[in-house]
DRENDO-1510 file (C-alpha; in Angstrom, 1 decimal, always signed):
<recs>
REC; n; res; u; v; w
REC; 1; MET; +0.2; +0.1; -0.1 .
REC; 2; LYS; +1.5; +3.3; -1.1 .
REC; 3; ARG; +2.4; +5.7; +1.8 .
REC; 4; ARG; +0.9; +9.1; +1.9 .
REC; 5; ALA; +2.1; +12.5; +2.9 .
REC; 6; GLY; +0.9; +14.0; +6.0 .
REC; 7; LEU; +0.2; +17.6; +6.9 .
REC; 8; PHE; +0.9; +18.5; +10.4 .
REC; 9; LEU; -0.8; +21.6; +11.6 .
REC; 10; ASP; +0.0; +23.5; +14.7 .
REC; 11; ARG; -3.3; +24.7; +16.3 .
REC; 12; ASP; -3.2; +27.9; +18.2 .
REC; 13; GLY; -1.8; +30.7; +16.0 .
REC; 14; THR; -2.0; +28.7; +12.8 .
REC; 15; ILE; -5.5; +27.5; +12.3 .
REC; 16; ILE; -7.3; +29.2; +15.1 .
REC; 17; GLU; -6.4; +32.4; +16.7 .
REC; 18; ASP; -4.2; +32.2; +19.7 .
REC; 19; CYS; -6.3; +33.6; +22.5 .
REC; 20; GLY; -4.5; +32.1; +25.5 .
REC; 21; HIS; -5.9; +28.8; +27.3 .
REC; 22; LEU; -9.1; +27.7; +25.6 .
REC; 23; ARG; -11.6; +25.8; +27.9 .
REC; 24; ASN; -14.7; +26.1; +25.6 .
REC; 25; GLY; -15.4; +25.6; +21.8 .
REC; 26; TRP; -17.3; +28.9; +21.9 .
REC; 27; GLN; -13.9; +30.6; +22.5 .
REC; 28; VAL; -12.5; +29.2; +19.2 .
REC; 29; ALA; -12.1; +31.7; +16.3 .
REC; 30; PHE; -10.6; +30.2; +13.1 .
REC; 31; ILE; -8.1; +32.4; +11.2 .
REC; 32; PRO; -9.7; +33.7; +8.0 .
REC; 33; ASP; -9.5; +31.3; +5.1 .
REC; 34; THR; -8.4; +28.3; +7.2 .
REC; 35; VAL; -11.3; +26.2; +6.3 .
REC; 36; GLU; -10.9; +26.9; +2.3 .
REC; 37; THR; -7.4; +26.4; +2.5 .
REC; 38; LEU; -7.7; +23.0; +4.2 .
REC; 39; LYS; -10.3; +22.0; +1.6 .
REC; 40; ARG; -7.6; +22.8; -1.2 .
REC; 41; LEU; -4.9; +20.7; +0.8 .
REC; 42; GLN; -6.8; +17.6; +1.8 .
REC; 43; ASP; -6.8; +15.8; -1.6 .
REC; 44; GLU; -2.9; +15.8; -1.6 .
REC; 45; PHE; -2.4; +15.3; +2.2 .
REC; 46; VAL; -3.7; +13.4; +5.2 .
REC; 47; LEU; -4.3; +16.3; +7.7 .
REC; 48; PHE; -3.3; +16.0; +11.4 .
REC; 49; ILE; -3.2; +18.8; +14.2 .
REC; 50; ILE; -0.3; +18.8; +16.8 .
REC; 51; THR; -0.4; +21.2; +19.6 .
REC; 52; ASN; +1.7; +21.8; +22.8 .
REC; 53; GLN; -0.8; +22.8; +25.8 .
REC; 54; SER; +1.5; +23.3; +28.7 .
REC; 55; GLY; -1.5; +24.8; +30.4 .
REC; 56; VAL; -2.7; +21.3; +31.6 .
REC; 57; ALA; +0.7; +20.8; +33.6 .
REC; 58; ASP; +0.3; +24.5; +34.9 .
REC; 59; GLY; -3.1; +23.7; +36.3 .
REC; 60; ALA; -4.7; +26.4; +33.9 .
REC; 61; LEU; -6.6; +23.8; +31.9 .
REC; 62; THR; -7.6; +20.2; +32.3 .
REC; 63; LEU; -7.0; +17.7; +29.5 .
REC; 64; GLY; -10.9; +17.5; +29.2 .
REC; 65; ASP; -11.0; +21.2; +28.4 .
REC; 66; VAL; -8.4; +20.8; +25.5 .
REC; 67; ASN; -10.1; +17.6; +24.0 .
REC; 68; GLY; -13.2; +19.6; +24.3 .
REC; 69; VAL; -11.8; +22.4; +22.2 .
REC; 70; ASN; -10.1; +20.0; +19.8 .
REC; 71; ASN; -13.5; +18.2; +19.3 .
REC; 72; HIS; -15.2; +21.6; +18.4 .
REC; 73; ILE; -12.5; +22.3; +16.0 .
REC; 74; ILE; -12.8; +18.9; +14.2 .
REC; 75; SER; -16.6; +19.0; +14.0 .
REC; 76; HIS; -16.5; +22.5; +12.6 .
REC; 77; LEU; -14.2; +21.5; +9.8 .
REC; 78; ALA; -15.9; +18.2; +9.2 .
REC; 79; ASP; -19.2; +20.2; +8.7 .
REC; 80; ALA; -17.4; +22.0; +6.1 .
REC; 81; GLY; -16.2; +19.0; +4.4 .
REC; 82; VAL; -12.6; +18.9; +6.0 .
REC; 83; VAL; -11.3; +15.8; +7.6 .
REC; 84; ILE; -8.7; +15.9; +10.3 .
REC; 85; GLN; -7.4; +12.2; +10.7 .
REC; 86; ASP; -5.9; +12.8; +14.3 .
REC; 87; VAL; -5.0; +15.2; +16.9 .
REC; 88; TYR; -1.9; +14.9; +19.0 .
REC; 89; VAL; -1.6; +16.9; +22.4 .
REC; 90; CYS; +1.3; +17.2; +24.5 .
REC; 91; PRO; +0.1; +18.5; +28.1 .
REC; 92; HIS; +3.6; +18.9; +29.6 .
REC; 93; ARG; +5.9; +21.7; +30.5 .
REC; 94; ARG; +9.1; +21.9; +28.5 .
REC; 95; GLU; +11.0; +21.3; +31.6 .
REC; 96; ASP; +9.4; +18.0; +32.2 .
REC; 97; GLU; +11.7; +16.7; +29.4 .
REC; 98; CYS; +8.8; +14.5; +28.0 .
REC; 99; LEU; +9.0; +12.5; +24.8 .
REC; 100; CYS; +6.0; +14.3; +23.0 .
REC; 101; ILE; +6.6; +18.1; +23.1 .
REC; 102; LYS; +7.6; +19.8; +19.9 .
REC; 103; PRO; +10.2; +19.5; +18.3 .
REC; 104; LYS; +10.5; +15.9; +19.4 .
REC; 105; PRO; +9.0; +13.8; +16.6 .
REC; 106; HIS; +7.2; +11.3; +18.9 .
REC; 107; PHE; +3.6; +12.1; +17.7 .
REC; 108; LEU; +4.9; +12.1; +14.0 .
REC; 109; TYR; +6.2; +8.7; +14.4 .
REC; 110; GLN; +2.9; +7.6; +15.7 .
REC; 111; ALA; +1.2; +9.0; +12.8 .
REC; 112; ALA; +3.4; +7.4; +10.4 .
REC; 113; ASN; +2.8; +3.9; +12.0 .
REC; 114; ARG; -0.8; +4.2; +12.3 .
REC; 115; TRP; -1.8; +6.0; +9.1 .
REC; 116; ASN; +0.9; +4.9; +6.7 .
REC; 117; ILE; +2.5; +8.3; +6.5 .
REC; 118; ASP; +5.7; +8.8; +4.7 .
REC; 119; LEU; +7.3; +11.4; +7.0 .
REC; 120; SER; +10.1; +12.4; +4.2 .
REC; 121; LEU; +7.2; +13.7; +2.1 .
REC; 122; SER; +5.3; +15.4; +5.0 .
REC; 123; ILE; +4.9; +19.0; +6.0 .
REC; 124; VAL; +4.7; +20.8; +9.1 .
REC; 125; VAL; +3.1; +24.3; +9.4 .
REC; 126; GLY; +3.3; +26.5; +12.5 .
REC; 127; ASP; +3.9; +29.8; +14.1 .
REC; 128; HIS; +7.0; +28.8; +16.3 .
REC; 129; PRO; +10.5; +27.7; +15.2 .
REC; 130; HIS; +9.8; +24.4; +17.0 .
REC; 131; ASP; +7.3; +23.6; +14.0 .
REC; 132; VAL; +10.1; +23.9; +11.5 .
REC; 133; GLU; +12.6; +22.0; +13.7 .
REC; 134; LEU; +10.0; +19.2; +14.1 .
REC; 135; ALA; +9.8; +18.8; +10.3 .
REC; 136; ASN; +13.6; +18.8; +10.1 .
REC; 137; ASN; +13.8; +16.2; +12.5 .
REC; 138; VAL; +12.0; +13.7; +10.3 .
REC; 139; GLY; +13.5; +14.8; +7.0 .
REC; 140; GLY; +10.2; +16.7; +6.0 .
REC; 141; CYS; +9.7; +20.4; +5.2 .
REC; 142; GLY; +8.6; +23.0; +7.8 .
REC; 143; ILE; +6.8; +26.3; +6.8 .
REC; 144; TYR; +6.5; +29.1; +9.4 .
REC; 145; VAL; +3.5; +31.4; +9.5 .
REC; 146; LEU; +3.3; +35.0; +10.8 .
REC; 147; THR; +0.0; +34.7; +12.6 .
REC; 148; GLY; -0.1; +33.8; +16.3 .
REC; 149; HIS; +3.4; +34.3; +17.8 .
REC; 150; GLY; +5.0; +34.1; +14.3 .
REC; 151; GLN; +6.3; +37.8; +14.5 .
REC; 152; LYS; +7.5; +37.4; +18.0 .
REC; 153; HIS; +9.8; +34.4; +17.2 .
REC; 154; LEU; +10.8; +35.4; +13.6 .
REC; 155; GLN; +14.5; +36.2; +14.4 .
REC; 156; GLU; +14.9; +32.7; +16.1 .
REC; 157; LEU; +14.4; +30.9; +12.7 .
REC; 158; PRO; +17.3; +29.4; +11.1 .
REC; 159; PRO; +18.5; +31.0; +7.8 .
REC; 160; GLU; +16.7; +29.7; +4.5 .
REC; 161; SER; +13.6; +28.8; +6.6 .
REC; 162; LEU; +10.3; +29.3; +4.5 .
REC; 163; VAL; +8.2; +32.0; +5.9 .
REC; 164; VAL; +4.6; +33.0; +4.8 .
REC; 165; PRO; +2.1; +35.4; +6.1 .
REC; 166; ARG; -0.8; +32.9; +6.8 .
REC; 167; LEU; -1.8; +29.2; +6.1 .
REC; 168; LYS; -3.4; +30.5; +3.0 .
REC; 169; GLU; -0.2; +31.4; +1.6 .
REC; 170; ALA; +1.5; +28.4; +2.8 .
REC; 171; ALA; -1.0; +26.4; +0.6 .
REC; 172; ASP; +0.6; +27.7; -2.5 .
REC; 173; TRP; +3.9; +26.2; -1.4 .
REC; 174; ILE; +2.4; +23.1; +0.0 .
REC; 175; LEU; +0.7; +22.2; -3.3 .
REC; 176; ALA; +3.9; +23.0; -5.3 .
REC; 177; LEU; +5.9; +20.9; -3.0 .
REC; 178; ALA; +3.7; +17.9; -3.5 .
REC; 179; ARG; +4.8; +18.2; -7.2 .
REC; 180; TYR; +8.4; +18.4; -6.6 .
REC; 181; ASN; +9.1; +15.5; -4.3 .
REC; 182; ASN; +8.1; +17.4; -1.3 .
REC; 183; LYS; +11.6; +18.9; -1.3 .
REC; 184; ILE; +12.0; +22.6; -0.8 .
REC; 185; GLU; +15.4; +22.4; -2.5 .
REC; 186; ASN; +13.9; +20.9; -5.6 .
REC; 187; LEU; +11.2; +23.6; -5.9 .
REC; 188; LYS; +13.8; +26.4; -5.3 .
REC; 189; GLU; +16.0; +25.1; -8.0 .
REC; 190; GLU; +12.9; +25.0; -10.3 .
REC; 191; LEU; +12.3; +28.7; -9.5 .
REC; 192; ARG; +15.9; +29.6; -10.1 .
REC; 193; ARG; +15.6; +27.7; -13.4 .
REC; 194; ALA; +12.4; +29.7; -14.2 .
REC; 195; GLY; +13.8; +33.2; -13.3 .
REC; 196; GLU; +17.0; +32.6; -15.3 .
REC; 197; ALA; +14.6; +31.6; -18.3 .
REC; 198; ILE; +12.6; +34.8; -17.9 .
REC; 199; ARG; +15.7; +37.0; -17.9 .
REC; 200; GLN; +17.0; +35.2; -20.8 .
REC; 201; GLY; +13.9; +36.0; -22.9 .
REC; 202; GLN; +12.2; +32.7; -22.7 .
REC; 203; LEU; +8.6; +31.8; -21.6 .
REC; 204; VAL; +7.6; +30.4; -18.3 .
REC; 205; VAL; +4.2; +29.3; -17.3 .
REC; 206; PHE; +3.2; +29.9; -13.6 .
REC; 207; PRO; +0.2; +29.6; -11.2 .
REC; 208; THR; -1.7; +32.6; -10.0 .
REC; 209; GLU; -4.9; +32.3; -7.9 .
REC; 210; THR; -6.9; +33.0; -10.9 .
REC; 211; VAL; -5.4; +31.0; -13.8 .
REC; 212; TYR; -2.1; +30.0; -15.1 .
REC; 213; GLY; -0.3; +32.5; -17.0 .
REC; 214; LEU; +2.0; +32.5; -19.9 .
REC; 215; GLY; +4.9; +34.8; -18.7 .
REC; 216; ALA; +7.7; +36.7; -20.2 .
REC; 217; ASN; +9.9; +39.6; -19.3 .
REC; 218; ALA; +7.7; +42.7; -19.7 .
REC; 219; CYS; +10.6; +44.9; -20.7 .
REC; 220; ASP; +11.7; +42.6; -23.5 .
REC; 221; ALA; +9.8; +43.3; -26.7 .
REC; 222; GLN; +11.2; +40.2; -28.4 .
REC; 223; ALA; +10.1; +38.0; -25.6 .
REC; 224; ILE; +6.7; +39.6; -25.5 .
REC; 225; ALA; +6.3; +38.8; -29.3 .
REC; 226; ARG; +6.8; +35.2; -28.6 .
REC; 227; VAL; +4.0; +35.3; -26.0 .
REC; 228; PHE; +1.6; +36.4; -28.8 .
REC; 229; GLN; +3.1; +33.9; -31.2 .
REC; 230; VAL; +3.0; +30.7; -28.9 .
REC; 231; LYS; -0.8; +31.7; -27.6 .
REC; 232; GLY; -1.8; +32.8; -31.1 .
REC; 233; ARG; -3.2; +35.9; -29.6 .
REC; 234; PRO; -4.0; +39.0; -31.9 .
REC; 235; ARG; -1.2; +41.8; -31.3 .
REC; 236; PHE; -4.2; +44.4; -30.7 .
REC; 237; ASP; -5.2; +42.7; -27.5 .
REC; 238; PRO; -3.1; +44.0; -24.5 .
REC; 239; LEU; -1.4; +41.9; -21.8 .
REC; 240; ILE; -1.3; +42.3; -18.1 .
REC; 241; VAL; +2.0; +42.8; -16.3 .
REC; 242; HIS; +2.4; +41.1; -13.1 .
REC; 243; ILE; +4.4; +42.6; -10.2 .
REC; 244; ALA; +5.6; +41.9; -6.9 .
REC; 245; ASP; +5.4; +45.1; -4.9 .
REC; 246; ILE; +4.1; +48.7; -5.0 .
REC; 247; ALA; +7.7; +49.9; -5.6 .
REC; 248; GLN; +7.7; +48.0; -8.9 .
REC; 249; THR; +4.5; +49.4; -9.9 .
REC; 250; GLU; +5.8; +53.1; -9.5 .
REC; 251; SER; +8.7; +52.2; -11.7 .
REC; 252; LEU; +6.4; +51.3; -14.6 .
REC; 253; VAL; +4.0; +54.1; -14.7 .
REC; 254; GLU; +3.7; +58.1; -15.2 .
REC; 255; GLU; +1.1; +58.4; -12.5 .
REC; 256; PHE; -0.3; +56.6; -9.8 .
REC; 257; PRO; -3.7; +58.2; -8.9 .
REC; 258; ALA; -4.8; +58.1; -5.3 .
REC; 259; ALA; -8.0; +56.1; -5.7 .
REC; 260; ALA; -6.0; +53.4; -7.7 .
REC; 261; ARG; -3.4; +53.4; -4.7 .
REC; 262; ARG; -6.3; +52.7; -2.2 .
REC; 263; LEU; -7.6; +49.8; -4.3 .
REC; 264; ALA; -4.1; +48.2; -4.4 .
REC; 265; GLU; -3.6; +48.8; -0.7 .
REC; 266; ASN; -6.9; +46.8; -0.2 .
REC; 267; PHE; -6.8; +44.3; -2.8 .
REC; 268; TRP; -3.1; +43.6; -3.8 .
REC; 269; PRO; -2.0; +40.8; -3.8 .
REC; 270; GLY; -5.5; +39.5; -5.4 .
REC; 271; PRO; -7.5; +39.2; -8.6 .
REC; 272; LEU; -7.4; +43.1; -9.2 .
REC; 273; THR; -5.8; +44.7; -12.4 .
REC; 274; LEU; -5.2; +48.3; -12.6 .
REC; 275; ILE; -4.6; +50.2; -15.9 .
REC; 276; LEU; -2.5; +53.2; -15.2 .
REC; 277; PRO; -0.6; +55.8; -17.7 .
REC; 278; LYS; +2.6; +53.8; -18.5 .
REC; 279; ASN; +6.2; +55.1; -19.0 .
REC; 280; ASN; +8.7; +54.4; -21.5 .
REC; 281; ARG; +9.9; +51.3; -19.5 .
REC; 282; ILE; +6.9; +49.2; -21.0 .
REC; 283; PRO; +7.3; +48.4; -24.7 .
REC; 284; GLU; +4.2; +49.3; -27.1 .
REC; 285; ILE; +3.9; +45.7; -27.8 .
REC; 286; VAL; +2.7; +44.8; -24.3 .
REC; 287; THR; -0.2; +47.6; -24.2 .
REC; 288; ALA; -1.1; +47.2; -28.1 .
REC; 289; GLY; -0.2; +50.8; -28.6 .
REC; 290; LEU; -2.7; +52.1; -25.7 .
REC; 291; PRO; -1.4; +54.7; -23.1 .
REC; 292; GLY; -2.2; +52.5; -20.1 .
REC; 293; VAL; -0.5; +49.4; -18.8 .
REC; 294; ALA; -2.4; +46.8; -16.9 .
REC; 295; LEU; -0.9; +45.9; -13.6 .
REC; 296; ARG; -1.5; +43.4; -10.8 .
REC; 297; MET; +0.1; +41.6; -8.1 .
REC; 298; PRO; -1.0; +38.0; -8.0 .
REC; 299; ASP; -1.9; +36.4; -4.6 .
REC; 300; ASN; +0.2; +33.4; -5.3 .
REC; 301; GLN; +3.5; +32.5; -3.4 .
REC; 302; LEU; +5.0; +30.9; -6.6 .
REC; 303; ALA; +4.0; +33.8; -8.7 .
REC; 304; MET; +5.6; +36.3; -6.3 .
REC; 305; ALA; +8.6; +34.2; -5.8 .
REC; 306; LEU; +9.2; +33.9; -9.7 .
REC; 307; ILE; +8.9; +37.8; -10.2 .
REC; 308; ARG; +11.3; +38.3; -7.4 .
REC; 309; GLU; +13.9; +35.6; -8.7 .
REC; 310; SER; +13.5; +36.7; -12.2 .
REC; 311; GLY; +14.0; +40.6; -11.2 .
REC; 312; VAL; +11.8; +41.9; -13.8 .
REC; 313; PRO; +8.2; +42.5; -14.2 .
REC; 314; ILE; +6.4; +39.6; -16.1 .
REC; 315; ALA; +3.8; +40.3; -18.8 .
REC; 316; ALA; +1.3; +37.0; -19.0 .
REC; 317; PRO; -1.9; +36.4; -20.6 .
REC; 318; SER; -3.6; +33.0; -19.7 .
REC; 319; ALA; -1.6; +30.0; -20.5 .
REC; 320; ASN; -3.8; +28.7; -23.3 .
REC; 321; PRO; -4.3; +28.9; -27.1 .
REC; 322; PHE; -6.0; +32.2; -27.7 .
REC; 323; GLY; -10.0; +32.1; -27.3 .
REC; 324; TYR; -10.0; +28.6; -25.7 .
REC; 325; ILE; -10.7; +27.7; -22.0 .
REC; 326; SER; -8.4; +29.4; -19.6 .
REC; 327; PRO; -6.1; +26.9; -17.6 .
REC; 328; THR; -6.4; +26.4; -13.7 .
REC; 329; THR; -4.0; +23.5; -13.5 .
REC; 330; ALA; -0.5; +22.8; -14.9 .
REC; 331; ASP; -1.9; +19.7; -16.6 .
REC; 332; HIS; -4.2; +21.9; -18.8 .
REC; 333; VAL; -1.1; +23.8; -20.0 .
REC; 334; ARG; +0.8; +20.8; -20.8 .
REC; 335; GLU; -2.1; +19.5; -22.8 .
REC; 336; GLN; -2.3; +22.6; -24.8 .
REC; 337; LEU; +1.3; +24.2; -25.0 .
REC; 338; GLY; +3.7; +21.3; -24.3 .
REC; 339; GLU; +6.9; +22.0; -25.4 .
REC; 340; LYS; +6.5; +25.3; -26.6 .
REC; 341; VAL; +7.7; +26.8; -23.4 .
REC; 342; SER; +10.8; +26.6; -21.1 .
REC; 343; VAL; +9.4; +26.1; -17.7 .
REC; 344; ILE; +6.0; +25.1; -16.1 .
REC; 345; LEU; +5.9; +25.8; -12.6 .
REC; 346; ASP; +3.2; +23.6; -11.1 .
REC; 347; GLY; +1.3; +25.0; -8.2 .
REC; 348; GLY; -1.7; +22.9; -8.1 .
REC; 349; PRO; -5.3; +24.0; -8.9 .
REC; 350; CYS; -5.8; +27.8; -9.0 .
REC; 351; ARG; -8.2; +28.7; -6.1 .
REC; 352; VAL; -10.0; +31.6; -7.6 .
REC; 353; GLY; -10.6; +30.1; -10.9 .
REC; 354; VAL; -11.5; +33.2; -13.1 .
REC; 355; GLU; -9.5; +36.0; -14.2 .
REC; 356; SER; -9.1; +39.4; -12.4 .
REC; 357; THR; -11.3; +42.5; -12.4 .
REC; 358; ILE; -9.8; +45.3; -14.5 .
REC; 359; VAL; -10.1; +48.9; -13.5 .
REC; 360; SER; -8.9; +51.5; -15.8 .
REC; 361; PHE; -7.6; +55.0; -14.3 .
REC; 362; VAL; -6.5; +56.2; -17.7 .
REC; 363; ASP; -9.4; +58.5; -18.2 .
REC; 364; GLU; -10.8; +61.0; -15.5 .
REC; 365; GLN; -13.4; +58.5; -14.2 .
REC; 366; PRO; -12.2; +55.1; -13.2 .
REC; 367; ARG; -14.0; +52.4; -15.1 .
REC; 368; ILE; -14.4; +48.7; -14.9 .
REC; 369; LEU; -13.3; +47.1; -18.2 .
REC; 370; ARG; -13.7; +43.6; -17.2 .
REC; 371; PRO; -15.6; +41.9; -14.2 .
REC; 372; GLY; -13.5; +39.5; -12.5 .
REC; 373; GLY; -12.4; +38.0; -8.9 .
REC; 374; ILE; -13.6; +41.1; -7.2 .
REC; 375; PRO; -17.2; +42.2; -7.4 .
REC; 376; MET; -18.0; +45.9; -8.5 .
REC; 377; GLU; -19.5; +46.3; -5.1 .
REC; 378; GLU; -16.1; +45.8; -3.2 .
REC; 379; ILE; -14.5; +48.2; -5.7 .
REC; 380; GLU; -17.1; +51.1; -5.0 .
REC; 381; ARG; -16.9; +50.4; -1.4 .
REC; 382; ILE; -13.3; +51.6; -1.4 .
REC; 383; ILE; -13.3; +54.5; -4.1 .
REC; 384; GLY; -16.9; +55.2; -4.6 .
REC; 385; PRO; -18.9; +55.0; -7.9 .
REC; 386; VAL; -17.1; +53.7; -11.1 .
REC; 387; GLY; -18.1; +53.5; -14.7 .
REC; 388; GLN; -18.6; +50.2; -16.6 .
REC; 389; ILE; -17.8; +49.4; -20.2 .
REC; 390; GLU; -20.0; +46.5; -21.0 .
REC; 391; GLN; -20.1; +46.3; -24.7 .
REC; 392; GLU; -17.5; +44.4; -26.5 .
REC; 393; GLN; -14.6; +46.2; -28.1 .
REC; 394; ARG; -13.3; +45.7; -31.8 .
REC; 395; ARG; -10.1; +47.1; -30.5 .
REC; 396; PRO; -9.9; +46.1; -26.8 .
REC; 397; MET; -9.0; +48.4; -24.3 .
REC; 398; SER; -7.9; +45.6; -21.9 .
REC; 399; PRO; -7.8; +41.9; -21.9 .
REC; 400; GLY; -11.0; +39.9; -22.1 .
REC; 401; GLN; -12.9; +42.4; -24.0 .
REC; 402; LEU; -13.3; +40.6; -27.3 .
REC; 403; PRO; -16.8; +39.3; -28.1 .
REC; 404; ARG; -15.9; +35.6; -28.1 .
REC; 405; HIS; -13.5; +34.4; -25.6 .
REC; 406; TYR; -12.8; +31.4; -23.0 .
REC; 407; SER; -14.7; +29.1; -25.4 .
REC; 408; PRO; -14.8; +25.2; -25.6 .
REC; 409; GLN; -14.5; +23.7; -28.9 .
REC; 410; THR; -18.0; +22.2; -28.5 .
REC; 411; PRO; -20.8; +24.7; -29.2 .
REC; 412; LEU; -22.0; +26.2; -26.0 .
REC; 413; ILE; -25.6; +27.7; -25.5 .
REC; 414; LEU; -27.0; +29.5; -22.4 .
REC; 415; ALA; -30.3; +28.7; -20.7 .
REC; 416; ASP; -32.0; +29.7; -17.4 .
REC; 417; HIS; -31.9; +27.2; -14.5 .
REC; 418; ASP; -35.5; +26.5; -14.8 .
REC; 419; GLU; -35.6; +26.3; -18.6 .
REC; 420; GLN; -35.8; +23.0; -20.2 .
REC; 421; VAL; -33.9; +22.8; -23.4 .
REC; 422; THR; -34.8; +20.1; -26.1 .
REC; 423; ILE; -31.9; +19.5; -28.5 .
REC; 424; SER; -31.4; +16.3; -30.4 .
REC; 425; GLY; -27.8; +14.5; -30.2 .
REC; 426; ARG; -25.4; +14.3; -27.3 .
REC; 427; VAL; -26.0; +17.2; -25.0 .
REC; 428; GLY; -24.1; +18.0; -21.8 .
REC; 429; LEU; -25.1; +20.4; -19.1 .
REC; 430; LEU; -23.1; +22.7; -17.0 .
REC; 431; SER; -25.5; +23.5; -13.8 .
REC; 432; PHE; -24.9; +26.1; -11.3 .
REC; 433; GLY; -26.4; +24.0; -8.5 .
REC; 434; PRO; -27.9; +20.5; -8.3 .
REC; 435; SER; -29.2; +19.3; -11.5 .
REC; 436; PRO; -32.9; +19.9; -12.6 .
REC; 437; ARG; -35.7; +17.5; -12.4 .
REC; 438; PHE; -35.8; +16.9; -15.9 .
REC; 439; ASN; -32.6; +15.1; -17.1 .
REC; 440; SER; -31.9; +13.9; -20.6 .
REC; 441; TYR; -28.3; +15.0; -20.5 .
REC; 442; VAL; -25.3; +12.7; -21.5 .
REC; 443; SER; -23.1; +14.5; -18.9 .
REC; 444; ILE; -23.5; +17.0; -16.2 .
REC; 445; GLU; -21.2; +19.3; -14.4 .
REC; 446; VAL; -22.4; +20.9; -11.2 .
REC; 447; LEU; -20.3; +24.1; -10.5 .
REC; 448; SER; -21.5; +24.1; -6.7 .
REC; 449; GLN; -24.0; +21.7; -5.0 .
REC; 450; SER; -24.6; +24.4; -2.5 .
REC; 451; CYS; -25.1; +27.1; -4.8 .
REC; 452; ASP; -22.0; +29.1; -3.6 .
REC; 453; LEU; -20.8; +31.6; -6.3 .
REC; 454; ASN; -17.0; +31.4; -5.0 .
REC; 455; GLU; -17.0; +27.7; -5.5 .
REC; 456; ALA; -18.7; +27.9; -8.9 .
REC; 457; ALA; -16.3; +30.5; -10.0 .
REC; 458; SER; -13.2; +28.4; -9.1 .
REC; 459; ASN; -14.8; +25.4; -10.8 .
REC; 460; LEU; -15.9; +27.1; -14.1 .
REC; 461; TYR; -13.1; +26.5; -16.5 .
REC; 462; SER; -12.4; +22.8; -15.2 .
REC; 463; ALA; -15.9; +21.8; -15.4 .
REC; 464; LEU; -16.1; +23.2; -19.1 .
REC; 465; ARG; -12.8; +21.4; -20.1 .
REC; 466; ARG; -14.3; +18.0; -18.7 .
REC; 467; LEU; -17.6; +18.8; -20.6 .
REC; 468; ASP; -15.6; +19.6; -23.8 .
REC; 469; ALA; -13.9; +16.4; -23.7 .
REC; 470; LYS; -17.1; +14.2; -23.6 .
REC; 471; ASN; -17.5; +14.2; -27.5 .
REC; 472; LEU; -20.7; +16.2; -27.0 .
REC; 473; ASP; -22.9; +17.9; -29.9 .
REC; 474; VAL; -23.6; +20.7; -27.6 .
REC; 475; ILE; -23.0; +22.1; -24.0 .
REC; 476; VAL; -26.0; +23.8; -22.3 .
REC; 477; ALA; -24.9; +26.4; -19.6 .
REC; 478; HIS; -27.1; +27.6; -16.9 .
REC; 479; LEU; -26.7; +31.2; -16.1 .
REC; 480; VAL; -26.0; +31.9; -12.3 .
REC; 481; PRO; -27.4; +34.7; -10.3 .
REC; 482; ASN; -26.3; +38.1; -11.8 .
REC; 483; GLU; -24.7; +39.3; -8.4 .
REC; 484; GLY; -21.2; +39.4; -7.0 .
REC; 485; LEU; -19.1; +36.9; -8.7 .
REC; 486; GLY; -22.3; +35.6; -10.4 .
REC; 487; ILE; -21.7; +38.8; -12.7 .
REC; 488; THR; -18.2; +37.5; -13.5 .
REC; 489; ILE; -19.3; +33.9; -14.3 .
REC; 490; ASN; -22.2; +35.0; -16.5 .
REC; 491; ASN; -19.7; +37.2; -18.4 .
REC; 492; ARG; -17.5; +34.3; -19.1 .
REC; 493; LEU; -20.3; +32.0; -20.1 .
REC; 494; ARG; -21.8; +34.7; -22.5 .
REC; 495; LYS; -18.4; +35.0; -24.2 .
REC; 496; ALA; -17.8; +31.3; -24.3 .
REC; 497; SER; -21.1; +30.9; -26.1 .
REC; 498; GLY; -20.9; +33.9; -28.5 .
REC; 499; GLY; -24.2; +35.0; -27.3 .
REC; 500; ARG; -26.2; +31.9; -28.2 .
REC; 501; THR; -29.2; +31.1; -26.3 .
REC; 502; ALA; -31.8; +28.3; -26.2 .
REC; 503; GLU; -34.3; +31.0; -27.3 .
REC; 504; LYS; -32.1; +31.5; -30.7 .
REC; 505; LEU; -32.0; +27.8; -31.6 .
</recs>
């Protein structure tokens, strides 16, 4: 039986807020994004919690208190679809010299024996240097988070330790490590190779939180020309430039308006692209001759590491042939681009799954040129009312404005959720929620059983790809509620269909 990799999570300060000695489940506050992050990770790893609770030995807690809190955490995660395989508690003081206190690997060996875990492929995440040392003691990988007491003990870490802000960012490294034999040295070497390829004018595919990008040095016109050639993208369709910090943005633009800066401060890193007046560092080919350059800071640790490693801003459209479904896994890219690129950095599935929201500041009034991963309501909450460009452009002002885009090879038509569509032949369905009562479809993909728009957005392109591979005559896609991220999903579906609806058949 094949041994699996384990993910050992510190409790207080890593998955829940460190609020001192917890005696009851109602005191538990999960760190934001923990549940969604663990959902991303559990397909690749067996999940464990390992925690030191010296308050038991000090008399501040009972072991029953600790177990009650742990049971509450496990139950809450289980209700959300996350399975914690086991919880290990050390109730001793450090001076007790017990066998089970971190960084001693007693509990990791227990897990390895009971659950068939390969510790050399396993990862420990926590907010104390002992968590990193614990991983090193079994030949695994330790990741240090700055939540909890992370900032307090940061200077105690050994050099070259892997440090991230939160568990959410740790997940990007964790999923990548799963694809590079769980060795940080292997992944760092691949990042060095990718950075060198960018500097030499070659093309590199890398993950972001939205989709995989086909990247090149944004300041190298010849390298950018190869991006257009490999993707088959028309030269009049501008590219997005990916940056790693605000200073890099300022080096590429003539002006950084105050409203744009407020959006950057609130949503970077994240699925937001700002179009700002460019300076002469950016070649005309990147912006298709337009005066503004589209800039964004991706919320993905591998993407940010690649930008820093290469030392240059990276221009990147989605890493797929022009007009086809955007890729949300490295396998999607391998199927479509294969040997046409120098390096494909594999960071696992993208967690947002639809492209960024694009806001232009080239004109007097800010305008949304493409709906995306951040709803308009969130934009307006920060800077007030914004305009919108809803009609398709013959000459795009930003990526994603052509009338037909993001399309499967199988014809796709749109319908309302309660609309029965009668079409002869092999018909597939892309449904927002649970499939409808009437069911004559050869294949059905459900974007979210719970009708969650965030989940639907992250599943959209993968579901379309699976239907496109079923040798269907047509795909029927149900529109979703036109609010929040639903506006973005419907935008992508309308472009994928070319405006075809059941009524027009």
